[in-house]
C-alpha positions, 0 to 999 in steps of 0.5 A, spaced: 500 500 499 502 506 498 503 509 505 505 516 503 498 517 499 495 523 502 488 522 505 482 526 503 478 529 509 470 529 508 466 532 514 472 530 519 473 523 516 480 521 513 479 517 507 485 513 504 487 506 501 487 503 508 479 506 508 477 508 501 471 512 500 466 508 496 461 512 492 455 510 488 454 514 482 446 515 482 447 519 476 440 521 473 438 513 474 432 516 478 429 520 472 427 526 477 422 521 481 423 522 488 421 515 490 425 511 485 431 516 488 430 513 495 429 506 492 436 507 489 439 510 495 436 505 500 439 499 495 446 503 495 446 503 503 444 496 503 450 495 499 455 498 504 456 504 500 459 510 503 456 516 499 451 517 494 452 522 488 447 525 483 448 530 477 444 536 478 442 537 470 440 543 467 440 543 459 442 550 457 448 550 462 451 544 459 450 544 451 446 547 446 440 545 442 443 544 436 448 539 439 443 534 436 444 526 436 449 524 441 452 517 442 451 514 449 451 508 452 443 507 451 444 508 444 444 515 439 439 520 443 438 527 442 441 529 449 439 536 450 432 534 449 433 528 454 437 533 459 431 537 459 426 532 461 431 530 467 430 537 469 427 538 476 427 543 482 432 545 487 427 541 492 428 535 489 435 535 490 434 538 497 430 532 499 435 527 496 440 530 500 436 529 506 434 522 505 441 521 504 444 523 510 438 520 514 441 513 512 448 515 515 451 517 508 455 522 505 451 526 499 455 529 493 453 532 487 456 535 481 454 542 478 455 543 471 454 550 471 454 556 475 446 556 475 447 548 479 453 551 483 449 556 486 443 552 488 447 547 490 452 552 494 445 554 498 444 546 500 451 547 504 454 540 501 460 537 505 464 536 499 463 537 491 465 534 484 467 537 478 466 532 472 471 531 467 468 535 461 468 541 466 476 540 468 477 546 464 471 550 465 475 556 469 468 560 471 466 553 475 472 552 478 473 559 480 466 559 483 467 552 488 474 554 490 470 560 494 466 554 497 471 551 502 469 544 502 473 538 499 473 538 492 473 531 487 476 533 480 475 528 475 480 527 470 478 523 464 480 525 456 485 530 459 493 531 459 497 533 464 498 540 463 490 540 462 490 537 470 495 542 472 492 548 470 485 546 473 489 544 480 492 551 479 486 554 479 483 550 485 489 551 489 490 558 488 483 560 491 484 554 496 491 557 499 488 564 499 482 562 504 486 557 508 492 561 509 487 566 512 483 561 516 487 556 518 494 559 518 500 554 519 495 548 518 494 551 511 498 546 506 496 540 510 489 542 509 489 544 502 493 537 500 487 533 504 481 537 501 483 536 494 482 529 491 484 528 483 480 522 480 483 518 475 478 517 469 477 514 463 472 517 459 469 511 455 463 507 456 464 502 458 472 503 458 477 497 457 480 495 464 486 494 460 486 502 459 486 504 466 494 505 467 493 504 475 500 506 476 499 513 474 495 514 481 502 515 486 506 518 480 500 524 479 499 524 487 506 526 488 506 531 482 500 535 485 501 533 492 493 531 493 489 525 494 488 520 489 482 516 487 479 512 481 472 514 477 471 507 474 467 506 468 469 499 466 464 493 467 468 488 471 466 490 478 473 488 481 479 488 477 480 496 477 477 498 483 481 493 488 487 494 484 486 502 484 486 501 492 493 497 491 496 503 488 494 508 493 486 510 491 483 513 497 476 514 493 472 509 488 466 512 484 462 507 480 456 508 477 450 504 480 443 502 478 437 497 480 437 494 473 441 495 467 435 494 463 431 500 466 433 506 461 437 511 465 443 514 461 449 511 464 445 505 466 448 500 461 455 501 464 453 501 472 453 496 477 447 492 479 446 491 487 449 484 487 455 486 483 456 493 487 456 489 493 462 484 490 465 491 488 465 493 495 467 487 498 473 487 494 475 494 495 475 492 503 479 486 502 484 490 498 485 496 503 486 490 508 491 486 505 495 491 502 498 492 495 503 486 494 498 481 496 492 484 492 496 484 486 499 477 487 492 474 488 489 478 482 494 475 478 493 468 480 486 468 480 485 473 473 492 472 470 498 476 471 498 479 464 492 482 465 493 485 471 500 488 469 496 491 463 491 494 468 497 497 472 500 500 466 506 504 465 504 509 470 506 515 464 500 519 464 497 519 457 490 519 454 487 512 454 486 509 447 479 508 448 478 516 449 484 519 445 480 520 439 475 525 443 481 529 446 478 537 446 471 534 443 468 532 450 470 538 454 468 545 454 469 551 449 465 558 448 459 557 443 455 561 440 448 562 442 445 564 436 446 565 429 452 571 430 452 575 423 459 577 420 460 584 423 455 583 429 458 586 435 458 580 440 454 581 446 455 577 453 448 573 452 451 571 445 455 566 447 456 560 453 461 555 455 458 548 453 460 541 451 461 540 444 459 533 445 464 530 439 458 533 434 459 541 434 466 544 433 470 546 439 471 554 440 476 558 444 478 555 451 473 557 457 479 561 460 478 566 454 470 567 456 472 574 458 475 576 452 470 575 447 464 580 449 464 587 444 469 583 439 466 584 432 465 577 428 469 576 422 465 570 420 458 568 420 458 563 427 452 559 426 448 557 433 451 552 437 458 552 433 464 554 437 467 561 437 474 561 434 480 565 434 479 567 427 471 569 428 473 575 432 
């Protein structure tokens, strides 16, 4: 076990490779129905999850209606329409949080923009998560650093430089608030307040793409705790081996049945498999790195285990490489912008391209566009590029 791995501290509890935080990612499997949400929470609690995670979905802060058809685990769908159908009131999330905490579990939610972030902040969460497509969403990162809560940062389809930029934004403001409030303990608090989740953004992701030896390397480079957001199909291999490589957090999609139509249900674990995963994680935490690796090498094959552990060099995984710059955020036109138009603030937004629309400028350039003259016609939904302004 990686004894030097930093701990991730939430609500006074230290999570580590010896005591990993296990997150049941419900995503949008509840369909906006509180009865179904509570059934999912009950099932996850029975499976011994530590934490329930949901996603706060408001379509207009995620993607443009012209995104059109998007390939997902459930098939080819109009994702904007699906997200609109999943929108629900803040009261729904408040009730989910209250019910989750009444079961003795931690509540976790992903905001996808400043609207959902504002709603979530009012709920006073004990921690927050930034999803992989939002790793480069500068305004959102800056917003949550002011909350002074532990943060999980997912890193699918990202290069080392992308992660570095995101962590610099998060730690700059975290250092400011921590130094002001915690004095000499600020540096330790900073390291325990941020957990980087290694992730492969493919649905499902091949186990052999996970390169789990990257965990201690990234932890050492950035001085943060490490975890894994796992999209692979096997309930044991990646989660248990991730713990052996120093993961303090394991996140896995959870559903009642893969046949029930949730967006991520086809790659989620049903209760029996999720329970199997929890058992495997707890055993790996107890027996240590060498024994875990040796046991899986005997049971599942040394070659397979070696492929999953990988080189430890941070690279885009083969299954996600083609989507680099095509799944995260960039600046998109909200309306048809004619050549010669003065671009107003309400004419653009930071949205996902979802592999369909052309990418635009990076979100960090959001404030540079207002007042510029359009040099080209920019169709609604498409990315705004340098040559367009």
